[in-house]
All heavy atoms as an XYZ file, in Angstrom:
811
protein
N     -70.497    -12.085    -50.026
C     -70.807    -13.435    -49.416
C     -69.843    -14.443    -49.861
O     -69.600    -15.465    -49.177
C     -72.300    -13.765    -49.690
C     -72.620    -14.937    -48.897
S     -74.375    -15.086    -48.764
C     -74.612    -16.732    -48.800
N     -69.306    -14.291    -51.003
C     -68.294    -15.308    -51.556
C     -66.960    -15.366    -50.775
O     -66.278    -16.337    -50.939
N     -66.677    -14.267    -50.077
C     -65.301    -14.146    -49.438
C     -65.410    -14.875    -48.090
O     -66.467    -14.669    -47.322
C     -64.886    -12.693    -49.239
C     -63.475    -12.605    -48.853
C     -63.063    -11.114    -48.905
O     -63.868    -10.307    -49.068
O     -61.922    -10.870    -48.551
N     -64.429    -15.747    -47.764
C     -64.430    -16.478    -46.553
C     -64.110    -15.502    -45.347
O     -63.297    -14.700    -45.534
C     -63.380    -17.695    -46.716
C     -63.524    -18.704    -45.503
N     -62.821    -18.550    -44.384
C     -64.283    -19.774    -45.368
C     -63.055    -19.539    -43.577
N     -64.005    -20.269    -44.103
N     -64.590    -15.866    -44.192
C     -64.393    -15.039    -42.987
C     -62.864    -14.852    -42.682
O     -62.333    -13.851    -42.416
C     -65.089    -15.633    -41.804
C     -64.756    -14.964    -40.411
C     -65.091    -13.735    -40.098
C     -63.860    -15.724    -39.605
C     -64.798    -13.248    -38.856
C     -63.372    -15.124    -38.447
C     -63.935    -13.874    -38.074
N     -62.058    -16.053    -42.740
C     -60.723    -16.070    -42.425
C     -59.889    -15.096    -43.321
O     -58.890    -14.500    -42.837
C     -60.167    -17.445    -42.519
N     -60.386    -14.900    -44.513
C     -59.585    -14.005    -45.464
C     -59.727    -12.566    -45.051
O     -58.919    -11.727    -45.472
C     -60.092    -14.171    -46.789
O     -61.431    -13.765    -46.897
N     -60.598    -12.217    -44.093
C     -60.770    -10.871    -43.725
C     -59.956    -10.455    -42.323
O     -59.903     -9.384    -41.982
C     -62.286    -10.544    -43.343
C     -63.126    -10.617    -44.692
C     -64.526    -10.379    -44.385
C     -65.433    -10.507    -45.607
N     -66.712    -10.248    -45.407
N     -59.330    -11.553    -41.777
C     -58.537    -11.375    -40.524
C     -57.313    -10.603    -40.916
O     -56.480    -11.060    -41.746
C     -58.251    -12.684    -39.858
C     -59.654    -13.345    -39.432
C     -57.385    -12.453    -38.692
C     -59.421    -14.722    -38.850
N     -57.110     -9.423    -40.201
C     -55.891     -8.668    -40.576
C     -54.994     -8.475    -39.312
O     -54.048     -7.776    -39.303
C     -56.350     -7.220    -41.001
O     -57.140     -6.612    -40.005
C     -57.144     -7.255    -42.276
N     -55.424     -9.070    -38.164
C     -54.602     -8.925    -36.936
C     -53.850    -10.323    -36.822
O     -54.198    -11.383    -37.207
C     -55.443     -8.693    -35.740
C     -56.617     -9.639    -35.634
C     -56.541    -10.826    -34.877
C     -57.840     -9.315    -36.296
C     -57.537    -11.668    -34.747
C     -58.935    -10.295    -36.078
C     -58.752    -11.428    -35.339
O     -59.848    -12.263    -35.273
N     -52.756    -10.301    -35.855
C     -51.944    -11.456    -35.687
C     -52.736    -12.464    -34.803
O     -53.676    -12.049    -33.990
C     -50.761    -11.044    -34.857
C     -50.914     -9.580    -34.630
C     -52.144     -9.101    -35.271
N     -52.644    -13.780    -35.061
C     -53.257    -14.691    -34.266
C     -52.357    -15.940    -33.993
O     -51.294    -16.022    -34.617
C     -54.567    -15.270    -34.992
C     -54.222    -15.678    -36.379
C     -54.107    -17.163    -36.558
C     -54.179    -14.916    -37.448
C     -53.812    -17.632    -37.801
C     -53.944    -15.414    -38.700
C     -53.825    -16.790    -38.918
N     -52.745    -16.860    -33.117
C     -52.016    -17.937    -32.812
C     -52.758    -19.135    -33.267
O     -53.930    -19.333    -33.103
C     -51.895    -18.018    -31.281
C     -51.166    -19.326    -30.771
C     -51.140    -16.905    -30.634
N     -52.097    -20.020    -33.978
C     -52.590    -21.383    -34.421
C     -52.485    -22.297    -33.235
O     -51.378    -22.337    -32.622
C     -51.781    -21.865    -35.642
O     -51.884    -20.914    -36.639
C     -52.471    -23.209    -36.025
N     -53.584    -22.914    -32.934
C     -53.621    -23.767    -31.770
C     -53.464    -25.261    -32.222
O     -54.372    -25.781    -32.891
C     -54.872    -23.655    -30.986
C     -54.924    -24.605    -29.730
C     -55.102    -22.213    -30.591
N     -52.315    -25.968    -32.038
C     -52.132    -27.194    -32.429
C     -53.013    -28.209    -31.527
O     -53.266    -27.886    -30.388
C     -50.713    -27.552    -32.181
C     -50.258    -26.575    -31.162
C     -51.185    -25.288    -31.339
N     -53.329    -29.367    -32.045
C     -54.164    -30.315    -31.291
C     -53.521    -30.889    -30.077
O     -54.158    -31.293    -29.165
C     -54.635    -31.416    -32.163
O     -53.531    -32.067    -32.687
N     -52.198    -30.801    -29.962
C     -51.588    -31.296    -28.866
C     -51.837    -30.587    -27.581
O     -51.557    -31.099    -26.448
C     -50.011    -31.325    -29.048
C     -49.560    -32.326    -30.064
C     -48.022    -32.328    -30.025
C     -47.641    -33.416    -30.994
N     -46.164    -33.645    -30.968
N     -52.411    -29.424    -27.649
C     -52.705    -28.667    -26.416
C     -53.718    -29.438    -25.492
O     -53.823    -29.334    -24.354
C     -53.161    -27.233    -26.641
C     -53.193    -26.431    -25.345
C     -54.566    -27.263    -27.255
C     -53.295    -25.004    -25.516
N     -54.594    -30.201    -26.201
C     -55.561    -30.974    -25.476
C     -54.819    -32.152    -24.567
O     -55.427    -32.585    -23.630
C     -56.646    -31.467    -26.299
C     -57.164    -30.486    -27.249
C     -57.133    -30.422    -28.600
C     -57.793    -29.170    -26.890
N     -57.683    -29.303    -29.172
C     -58.077    -28.555    -28.153
C     -58.104    -28.537    -25.724
C     -58.693    -27.227    -28.177
C     -58.724    -27.324    -25.647
C     -58.960    -26.662    -26.920
N     -53.666    -32.507    -24.951
C     -53.060    -33.588    -24.288
C     -52.542    -33.196    -22.945
O     -52.070    -33.994    -22.146
C     -51.985    -34.127    -25.116
C     -52.441    -34.828    -26.422
O     -53.651    -35.205    -26.436
O     -51.606    -34.954    -27.353
N     -52.398    -31.897    -22.721
C     -51.734    -31.308    -21.562
C     -52.752    -31.300    -20.361
O     -52.469    -31.328    -19.178
C     -51.294    -29.877    -21.742
C     -50.537    -29.355    -20.555
C     -50.338    -29.799    -22.927
N     -54.097    -31.493    -20.614
C     -55.134    -31.581    -19.636
C     -55.286    -30.408    -18.696
O     -55.279    -30.441    -17.506
C     -55.080    -32.877    -18.877
C     -55.036    -34.078    -19.665
N     -56.194    -34.479    -20.286
C     -54.139    -35.011    -20.009
C     -55.931    -35.543    -21.020
N     -54.653    -35.950    -20.847
N     -55.303    -29.251    -19.305
C     -55.480    -27.998    -18.576
C     -56.987    -27.615    -18.582
O     -57.739    -27.932    -19.490
C     -54.590    -26.839    -19.156
C     -53.090    -27.047    -19.181
C     -52.358    -26.011    -19.963
C     -52.606    -27.165    -17.767
N     -57.378    -26.790    -17.579
C     -58.736    -26.275    -17.596
C     -58.832    -25.224    -18.779
O     -57.817    -24.613    -19.197
C     -59.016    -25.647    -16.310
O     -58.398    -24.375    -16.124
N     -60.042    -24.811    -19.143
C     -60.196    -23.767    -20.190
C     -59.530    -22.514    -19.748
O     -58.988    -21.750    -20.538
C     -61.717    -23.640    -20.276
C     -62.245    -24.974    -19.910
C     -61.323    -25.441    -18.843
N     -59.640    -22.186    -18.527
C     -59.010    -20.851    -17.995
C     -57.381    -20.996    -18.139
O     -56.757    -20.087    -18.663
C     -59.377    -20.603    -16.586
C     -60.781    -20.167    -16.498
C     -58.394    -19.515    -15.921
C     -61.387    -20.035    -15.101
N     -56.882    -22.075    -17.718
C     -55.381    -22.324    -17.830
C     -54.921    -22.384    -19.265
O     -53.865    -21.808    -19.538
C     -55.000    -23.600    -17.050
C     -55.277    -23.578    -15.637
C     -55.494    -24.860    -15.023
O     -55.495    -25.946    -15.660
O     -55.761    -24.916    -13.775
N     -55.726    -22.898    -20.148
C     -55.394    -22.955    -21.630
C     -55.464    -21.514    -22.115
O     -54.584    -21.181    -22.967
C     -56.503    -23.743    -22.394
C     -56.429    -25.353    -22.093
C     -57.435    -26.031    -22.817
O     -58.335    -25.460    -23.511
N     -57.398    -27.321    -22.641
N     -56.451    -20.853    -21.825
C     -56.526    -19.306    -22.269
C     -55.312    -18.500    -21.816
O     -54.719    -17.770    -22.700
C     -57.864    -18.706    -21.798
O     -58.942    -19.332    -22.335
N     -54.991    -18.708    -20.617
C     -53.862    -17.887    -19.996
C     -52.526    -18.371    -20.759
O     -51.673    -17.507    -21.122
C     -53.672    -18.118    -18.515
C     -52.348    -17.541    -18.025
C     -54.941    -17.487    -17.801
N     -52.364    -19.710    -20.960
C     -51.200    -20.252    -21.548
C     -51.035    -19.711    -23.059
O     -50.047    -19.286    -23.501
C     -51.142    -21.759    -21.562
C     -50.014    -22.405    -22.218
C     -48.628    -22.011    -21.731
C     -50.157    -23.927    -22.127
N     -52.233    -19.794    -23.752
C     -52.148    -19.332    -25.094
C     -51.847    -17.857    -25.220
O     -51.163    -17.472    -26.111
C     -53.515    -19.669    -25.740
C     -53.784    -21.223    -26.033
C     -55.160    -21.396    -26.597
C     -52.688    -21.674    -26.970
N     -52.398    -17.083    -24.307
C     -52.045    -15.702    -24.295
C     -50.594    -15.402    -24.152
O     -49.956    -14.611    -24.747
C     -52.903    -14.913    -23.186
C     -52.564    -13.439    -23.093
C     -53.054    -12.754    -24.411
N     -52.709    -11.327    -24.267
C     -52.977    -10.397    -25.176
N     -53.766    -10.694    -26.186
N     -52.756     -9.102    -25.032
N     -50.012    -16.231    -23.092
C     -48.604    -16.095    -22.862
C     -47.807    -16.447    -24.095
O     -46.898    -15.713    -24.488
C     -48.227    -16.891    -21.636
C     -48.785    -16.315    -20.343
C     -46.691    -17.047    -21.544
C     -48.695    -17.268    -19.180
N     -48.116    -17.606    -24.774
C     -47.402    -18.005    -25.944
C     -47.591    -16.968    -27.058
O     -46.648    -16.658    -27.688
C     -48.024    -19.322    -26.449
C     -47.511    -20.497    -25.486
C     -47.506    -19.712    -27.787
C     -48.194    -21.718    -25.702
N     -48.765    -16.372    -27.258
C     -48.991    -15.364    -28.192
C     -48.075    -14.207    -28.016
O     -47.557    -13.656    -28.930
C     -50.527    -14.985    -28.162
C     -50.783    -13.650    -28.985
C     -50.764    -13.776    -30.451
C     -51.060    -12.547    -28.493
C     -51.024    -12.663    -31.216
C     -51.379    -11.379    -29.224
C     -51.342    -11.484    -30.663
N     -48.037    -13.713    -26.711
C     -47.168    -12.567    -26.424
C     -45.666    -12.872    -26.369
O     -44.971    -11.975    -26.599
C     -47.737    -11.912    -25.108
C     -49.183    -11.389    -25.086
C     -49.315    -10.273    -25.938
N     -48.695     -9.159    -25.394
C     -48.465     -7.985    -25.903
N     -48.945     -7.683    -27.051
N     -47.902     -6.993    -25.159
N     -45.388    -14.106    -26.129
C     -43.954    -14.446    -25.986
C     -43.277    -14.511    -27.306
O     -42.183    -14.129    -27.561
C     -43.770    -15.862    -25.267
N     -44.063    -15.097    -28.273
C     -43.457    -15.149    -29.708
C     -42.228    -16.163    -29.649
O     -42.195    -17.111    -28.856
N     -41.301    -16.029    -30.647
C     -40.280    -16.932    -30.743
C     -39.257    -16.864    -29.618
O     -38.495    -17.710    -29.323
C     -39.400    -16.618    -32.048
C     -40.335    -16.914    -33.307
C     -39.545    -16.582    -34.428
N     -40.362    -16.715    -35.670
C     -40.111    -17.616    -36.606
N     -39.007    -18.242    -36.668
N     -40.954    -17.684    -37.591
N     -39.195    -15.718    -28.845
C     -38.318    -15.580    -27.690
C     -38.702    -16.490    -26.468
O     -37.909    -16.565    -25.669
C     -38.113    -14.087    -27.374
N     -39.923    -16.891    -26.461
C     -40.457    -17.726    -25.356
C     -40.493    -16.875    -24.021
O     -40.566    -17.512    -22.953
C     -39.704    -18.982    -25.205
O     -39.819    -19.820    -26.298
N     -40.465    -15.576    -24.159
C     -40.571    -14.723    -22.987
C     -41.751    -13.692    -23.137
O     -41.868    -13.045    -24.137
C     -39.284    -14.004    -22.632
C     -38.279    -14.801    -22.097
C     -36.985    -13.966    -21.721
O     -36.943    -12.888    -22.039
O     -36.008    -14.653    -21.151
N     -42.561    -13.644    -22.113
C     -43.698    -12.758    -22.094
C     -43.493    -11.694    -20.978
O     -43.144    -12.180    -19.803
C     -44.999    -13.534    -21.928
S     -46.499    -12.610    -21.768
N     -43.706    -10.422    -21.271
C     -43.580     -9.380    -20.235
C     -44.997     -8.754    -19.915
O     -45.013     -7.801    -19.180
C     -42.714     -8.312    -20.873
C     -41.308     -8.885    -21.095
C     -41.051     -9.286    -22.410
C     -40.367     -8.898    -20.167
C     -39.730     -9.869    -22.724
C     -39.024     -9.395    -20.448
C     -38.752     -9.905    -21.646
O     -37.606    -10.411    -21.963
N     -46.034     -9.455    -20.253
C     -47.360     -8.935    -20.058
C     -47.801     -9.203    -18.568
O     -47.588    -10.186    -18.158
C     -48.424     -9.538    -20.934
C     -49.715     -8.826    -20.991
C     -50.573     -9.354    -22.146
O     -50.374    -10.409    -22.705
O     -51.540     -8.564    -22.369
N     -48.377     -8.174    -17.836
C     -48.811     -8.248    -16.525
C     -50.070     -9.078    -16.335
O     -50.878     -9.290    -17.292
N     -50.357     -9.504    -15.101
C     -51.542    -10.286    -14.851
C     -52.860     -9.513    -15.173
O     -53.746    -10.180    -15.805
C     -51.571    -10.693    -13.370
C     -50.508    -11.667    -13.097
C     -50.381    -11.919    -11.518
N     -49.097    -12.387    -11.138
C     -48.917    -13.733    -10.695
N     -49.997    -14.413    -10.518
N     -47.764    -14.193    -10.436
N     -52.934     -8.286    -14.909
C     -54.059     -7.554    -15.239
C     -54.350     -7.459    -16.666
O     -55.492     -7.524    -17.189
C     -53.977     -6.085    -14.620
N     -53.319     -7.222    -17.452
C     -53.474     -7.217    -18.878
C     -53.940     -8.527    -19.504
O     -54.647     -8.562    -20.394
C     -52.085     -6.622    -19.524
O     -52.195     -6.662    -20.857
N     -53.275     -9.644    -19.028
C     -53.652    -11.052    -19.420
C     -55.135    -11.166    -19.016
O     -55.991    -11.768    -19.855
C     -52.736    -12.006    -18.824
C     -51.383    -11.869    -19.453
C     -53.370    -13.420    -19.041
C     -50.291    -12.837    -18.760
N     -55.496    -10.769    -17.860
C     -56.855    -10.976    -17.309
C     -57.837    -10.225    -18.363
O     -58.822    -10.750    -18.703
C     -57.037    -10.498    -16.001
N     -57.573     -8.994    -18.613
C     -58.409     -8.179    -19.548
C     -58.530     -8.785    -20.916
O     -59.554     -8.955    -21.439
C     -57.926     -6.779    -19.580
C     -58.862     -5.910    -20.492
C     -58.269     -4.452    -20.507
O     -57.089     -4.149    -20.113
N     -59.082     -3.590    -20.958
N     -57.343     -9.288    -21.442
C     -57.416     -9.918    -22.747
C     -58.065    -11.268    -22.838
O     -58.692    -11.539    -23.889
C     -55.932    -10.178    -23.244
N     -58.063    -11.909    -21.767
C     -58.745    -13.238    -21.668
C     -60.140    -13.228    -21.036
O     -60.804    -14.150    -20.854
C     -57.863    -14.230    -20.754
S     -56.360    -14.551    -21.641
N     -60.633    -11.976    -20.743
C     -61.974    -11.760    -20.184
C     -62.182    -12.539    -18.834
O     -63.130    -13.289    -18.733
C     -63.010    -12.096    -21.143
S     -63.065    -11.136    -22.628
N     -61.218    -12.444    -17.921
C     -61.305    -13.128    -16.664
C     -60.723    -12.108    -15.618
O     -60.195    -11.163    -15.854
C     -60.627    -14.416    -16.733
C     -59.194    -14.432    -17.056
S     -58.419    -15.947    -17.126
C     -59.063    -16.623    -18.635
N     -60.886    -12.609    -14.370
C     -60.327    -11.868    -13.240
C     -58.825    -12.049    -13.017
O     -58.314    -13.111    -13.518
C     -61.049    -12.232    -11.850
O     -60.744    -13.519    -11.568
N     -58.197    -11.087    -12.346
C     -56.753    -11.243    -12.059
C     -56.536    -12.391    -11.119
O     -55.540    -13.137    -11.336
C     -56.220     -9.904    -11.396
C     -54.798    -10.086    -10.967
C     -56.391     -8.778    -12.387
N     -57.554    -12.673    -10.245
C     -57.399    -13.864     -9.426
C     -57.392    -15.212    -10.235
O     -56.650    -16.043     -9.878
C     -58.612    -13.847     -8.382
C     -58.572    -14.991     -7.526
C     -59.755    -14.928     -6.531
N     -59.176    -14.543     -5.258
C     -59.815    -14.177     -4.248
N     -61.161    -13.996     -4.304
N     -59.196    -13.886     -3.061
N     -58.215    -15.289    -11.226
C     -58.129    -16.438    -12.243
C     -56.915    -16.588    -12.811
O     -56.388    -17.742    -12.946
C     -59.407    -16.267    -13.129
O     -60.689    -16.438    -12.497
N     -56.413    -15.539    -13.417
C     -54.963    -15.490    -13.940
C     -53.981    -16.025    -12.943
O     -53.113    -16.837    -13.300
C     -54.605    -14.120    -14.580
C     -53.256    -14.181    -15.083
C     -55.549    -13.796    -15.666
N     -53.990    -15.525    -11.765
C     -53.063    -15.920    -10.729
C     -53.097    -17.409    -10.452
O     -52.163    -18.044    -10.317
C     -53.271    -15.095     -9.527
O     -52.859    -13.693     -9.691
N     -54.416    -17.870    -10.382
C     -54.581    -19.345    -10.081
C     -54.028    -20.081    -11.260
O     -53.457    -21.165    -11.013
C     -56.054    -19.612     -9.816
N     -54.285    -19.659    -12.491
C     -53.780    -20.331    -13.694
C     -52.158    -20.406    -13.620
O     -51.586    -21.319    -14.024
C     -54.250    -19.732    -14.907
N     -51.631    -19.150    -13.267
C     -50.150    -19.235    -13.212
C     -49.645    -20.194    -12.230
O     -48.628    -20.906    -12.467
C     -49.742    -17.817    -12.754
C     -49.632    -16.656    -13.701
C     -50.101    -16.903    -14.976
C     -49.008    -15.465    -13.400
C     -49.982    -15.926    -15.929
C     -48.892    -14.448    -14.434
C     -49.384    -14.730    -15.658
N     -50.296    -20.385    -11.131
C     -49.954    -21.362    -10.087
C     -49.825    -22.752    -10.681
O     -48.896    -23.513    -10.485
C     -50.793    -21.325     -8.880
C     -50.709    -19.989     -7.982
O     -49.611    -19.224     -8.251
O     -51.528    -19.744     -7.214
N     -50.923    -23.032    -11.359
C     -51.019    -24.439    -11.943
C     -49.932    -24.572    -13.142
O     -49.272    -25.655    -13.179
C     -52.468    -24.766    -12.569
C     -52.494    -25.928    -13.367
C     -53.493    -24.719    -11.472
N     -49.826    -23.525    -13.943
C     -48.904    -23.799    -15.015
C     -47.450    -23.809    -14.505
O     -46.614    -24.532    -15.061
C     -49.022    -22.473    -15.968
C     -50.313    -22.472    -16.726
C     -50.499    -21.108    -17.443
C     -50.507    -23.697    -17.668
N     -47.197    -23.039    -13.422
C     -45.792    -23.195    -12.774
C     -45.510    -24.537    -12.126
O     -44.527    -25.171    -12.240
C     -45.661    -22.114    -11.717
C     -45.087    -20.759    -12.295
C     -44.735    -19.907    -11.123
O     -45.595    -19.543    -10.277
O     -43.454    -19.457    -11.179
N     -46.656    -25.011    -11.416
C     -46.609    -26.364    -10.725
C     -46.338    -27.483    -11.756
O     -45.573    -28.360    -11.461
C     -47.861    -26.623    -10.065
C     -47.821    -27.858     -9.091
C     -46.880    -27.728     -8.029
C     -49.304    -28.054     -8.575
N     -46.922    -27.377    -12.823
C     -46.689    -28.368    -13.984
C     -45.450    -28.112    -14.751
O     -45.267    -28.810    -15.791
C     -48.008    -28.342    -14.955
S     -49.480    -28.799    -14.263
N     -44.732    -27.032    -14.437
C     -43.441    -26.745    -15.121
C     -43.608    -26.476    -16.648
O     -42.846    -26.542    -17.393
C     -42.440    -27.872    -14.938
C     -40.994    -27.402    -15.216
O     -40.611    -26.277    -14.925
N     -40.210    -28.248    -15.823
N     -44.864    -25.766    -16.910
C     -45.080    -25.286    -18.152
C     -44.490    -23.950    -18.432
O     -44.025    -23.491    -19.476
C     -46.619    -25.380    -18.428
C     -47.032    -26.873    -18.421
C     -47.022    -24.719    -19.859
C     -48.505    -26.974    -18.581
N     -44.599    -23.086    -17.271
C     -44.006    -21.839    -17.422
C     -43.124    -21.572    -16.115
O     -43.216    -22.260    -15.204
C     -45.086    -20.609    -17.467
C     -45.942    -20.712    -16.207
C     -45.933    -20.744    -18.718
C     -46.879    -19.463    -16.010
N     -42.233    -20.496    -16.293
C     -41.383    -20.132    -15.127
C     -41.571    -18.633    -14.936
O     -41.558    -17.873    -16.111
C     -40.040    -20.459    -15.365
C     -39.077    -20.125    -14.265
C     -37.610    -20.652    -14.590
O     -37.327    -20.987    -15.736
N     -36.763    -20.453    -13.584
N     -41.862    -18.106    -13.771
C     -42.042    -16.676    -13.616
C     -40.843    -16.041    -12.829
O     -40.610    -16.568    -11.758
C     -43.399    -16.333    -12.884
C     -44.535    -16.950    -13.714
C     -43.473    -14.977    -12.644
C     -45.864    -16.845    -13.114
N     -40.189    -15.145    -13.403
C     -39.168    -14.393    -12.772
C     -39.659    -13.054    -12.298
O     -40.122    -12.217    -13.086
C     -38.022    -14.283    -13.728
C     -36.878    -13.379    -13.137
C     -35.744    -13.177    -14.157
O     -35.798    -13.781    -15.364
N     -34.813    -12.426    -13.856
N     -39.685    -12.868    -10.939
C     -40.139    -11.639    -10.416
C     -39.241    -10.467    -10.618
O     -38.053    -10.579    -10.513
C     -40.391    -11.729     -8.938
O     -40.848    -10.652     -8.289
N     -39.791     -9.370    -11.032
C     -38.944     -8.050    -11.205
C     -39.658     -6.977    -10.347
O     -39.599     -5.867    -10.673
C     -38.896     -7.745    -12.601
C     -38.197     -8.702    -13.453
C     -37.830     -8.266    -14.900
N     -38.910     -7.686    -15.562
C     -38.956     -7.118    -16.773
N     -37.707     -6.837    -17.245
N     -39.910     -6.563    -17.399
N     -40.282     -7.412     -9.288
C     -40.930     -6.448     -8.294
C     -40.020     -5.373     -7.844
O     -40.454     -4.186     -7.776
C     -41.653     -7.256     -7.248
C     -42.931     -6.674     -6.733
C     -43.585     -7.549     -5.665
N     -44.622     -8.265     -6.306
C     -45.118     -9.431     -5.857
N     -44.629     -9.964     -4.842
N     -46.077     -9.867     -6.419
N     -38.814     -5.770     -7.470
C     -37.896     -4.778     -6.958
C     -37.481     -3.768     -7.948
O     -37.060     -2.603     -7.628
C     -36.624     -5.542     -6.404
C     -35.866     -6.289     -7.527
N     -36.366     -7.526     -7.891
C     -34.735     -6.023     -8.224
C     -35.537     -8.013     -8.798
N     -34.582     -7.186     -9.059
N     -37.628     -4.005     -9.217
C     -37.377     -3.020    -10.354
C     -38.668     -2.309    -10.710
O     -38.564     -1.546    -11.735
C     -36.773     -3.816    -11.545
C     -35.515     -4.562    -11.282
C     -35.108     -5.393    -12.568
O     -35.171     -4.743    -13.585
O     -34.722     -6.445    -12.241
N     -39.758     -2.591    -10.088
C     -41.055     -2.026    -10.439
C     -41.429     -2.316    -11.964
O     -42.003     -1.442    -12.634
C     -41.125     -0.480    -10.177
N     -41.149     -3.542    -12.463
C     -41.475     -3.916    -13.790
C     -42.378     -5.208    -13.717
O     -42.428     -5.905    -12.681
C     -40.215     -4.194    -14.597
C     -39.343     -3.026    -14.779
C     -38.098     -3.346    -15.558
C     -37.189     -2.314    -15.848
N     -36.041     -2.625    -16.669
N     -42.989     -5.536    -14.872
C     -43.711     -6.708    -14.826
C     -42.824     -7.901    -14.893
O     -41.588     -7.925    -15.154
C     -44.642     -6.819    -16.169
O     -43.745     -6.751    -17.334
C     -45.673     -5.714    -16.265
N     -43.407     -9.019    -14.437
C     -42.604    -10.332    -14.318
C     -42.212    -10.713    -15.715
O     -42.918    -10.470    -16.707
C     -43.326    -11.347    -13.663
C     -43.688    -11.013    -12.219
O     -43.016    -10.294    -11.451
N     -44.742    -11.587    -11.636
N     -41.178    -11.541    -15.826
C     -40.833    -12.258    -17.042
C     -41.466    -13.650    -16.910
O     -41.058    -14.449    -16.071
C     -39.345    -12.255    -17.190
C     -38.663    -10.988    -17.309
C     -38.982    -13.157    -18.519
C     -37.116    -10.930    -17.324
N     -42.304    -13.974    -17.827
C     -42.868    -15.299    -17.962
C     -42.174    -16.055    -19.086
O     -42.237    -15.592    -20.220
C     -44.391    -15.139    -18.153
C     -45.015    -14.291    -17.115
C     -45.036    -16.603    -18.078
C     -46.488    -13.854    -17.496
N     -41.533    -17.166    -18.721
C     -40.857    -17.969    -19.831
C     -41.638    -19.182    -19.900
O     -41.917    -19.876    -19.051
C     -39.468    -18.277    -19.269
O     -38.755    -17.137    -19.025
C     -38.616    -19.012    -20.354
N     -41.802    -19.584    -21.189
C     -42.467    -20.887    -21.534
C     -41.332    -21.839    -21.652
O     -40.392    -21.705    -22.376
C     -43.153    -20.802    -22.914
C     -43.851    -22.097    -23.205
C     -44.272    -19.595    -22.902
N     -41.375    -22.829    -20.826
C     -40.317    -23.886    -20.780
C     -40.383    -24.691    -22.030
O     -41.362    -24.956    -22.577
C     -40.436    -24.786    -19.577
C     -40.196    -23.984    -18.252
O     -39.462    -23.028    -18.252
N     -40.922    -24.327    -17.174
N     -39.184    -25.065    -22.457
C     -39.061    -25.715    -23.813
C     -39.876    -26.997    -23.946
O     -40.585    -27.170    -24.912
C     -37.637    -26.174    -23.948
C     -36.752    -24.830    -24.432
O     -37.401    -23.988    -24.888
O     -35.521    -24.971    -24.403
N     -39.936    -28.001    -22.917
C     -40.774    -29.142    -23.117
C     -42.194    -28.702    -23.285
O     -42.917    -29.335    -24.191
C     -40.551    -29.950    -21.827
C     -39.304    -29.456    -21.310
C     -39.179    -28.023    -21.674
N     -42.711    -27.818    -22.498
C     -44.060    -27.324    -22.677
C     -44.376    -26.713    -23.913
O     -45.339    -26.854    -24.567
C     -44.467    -26.477    -21.541
N     -43.301    -25.874    -24.379
C     -43.498    -25.068    -25.674
C     -43.601    -26.099    -26.775
O     -44.411    -25.910    -27.675
C     -42.314    -24.095    -25.765
C     -42.439    -23.243    -26.989
C     -43.365    -22.128    -26.875
C     -41.828    -23.412    -28.192
C     -43.566    -21.218    -27.933
C     -42.082    -22.570    -29.196
C     -42.797    -21.350    -29.061
O     -43.022    -20.629    -30.111
N     -42.836    -27.076    -26.697
C     -42.853    -28.112    -27.723
C     -44.162    -28.818    -27.723
O     -44.719    -29.160    -28.877
C     -41.743    -29.208    -27.555
C     -40.307    -28.583    -27.754
O     -40.245    -27.552    -28.355
N     -39.285    -29.276    -27.324
N     -44.764    -29.182    -26.643
C     -46.020    -29.802    -26.535
C     -47.152    -28.925    -27.184
O     -47.918    -29.411    -27.958
C     -46.441    -30.214    -25.100
C     -45.554    -31.238    -24.578
C     -47.941    -30.539    -24.992
C     -45.797    -31.629    -23.069
N     -47.125    -27.686    -26.775
C     -48.121    -26.800    -27.276
C     -47.989    -26.346    -28.676
O     -48.977    -26.273    -29.467
C     -48.197    -25.532    -26.388
C     -49.177    -24.574    -26.894
C     -48.522    -25.888    -24.941
N     -46.784    -26.120    -29.210
C     -46.626    -25.655    -30.484
C     -46.412    -26.921    -31.493
O     -46.544    -26.652    -32.667
C     -45.302    -24.797    -30.655
O     -44.169    -25.569    -30.346
C     -45.491    -23.603    -29.864
N     -46.282    -28.081    -31.046
C     -46.068    -29.163    -31.910
C     -44.787    -29.397    -32.498
O     -44.591    -30.048    -33.471
N     -43.782    -28.588    -31.986
C     -42.395    -28.664    -32.569
C     -41.601    -29.783    -31.837
O     -41.806    -30.148    -30.861
C     -41.746    -27.353    -32.314
C     -42.331    -26.254    -33.076
C     -41.529    -24.875    -32.909
C     -42.234    -23.924    -33.738
N     -41.570    -22.495    -33.497
């Protein structure tokens, strides 16, 4: 009982800076953005598909697609289609948005 819960975490996690609340996204859009940032890492590119993001965020693929639309419209992410190569899209976190979310 003396050991703190956080000391037992052995998996990677994302620290959420307080600036994410300044972007005024819905909880669904925030979840999707954080998943993208988590999977993108320092390269700022995520190769995870919509279905995988939906499963990880406990939401429907339709909800993820709607969140993608908003995040793209706000210029927070950019999606490069690779449908012709039968590969998942490349989701890039744009620098200004990445700076807002990460606090850099």
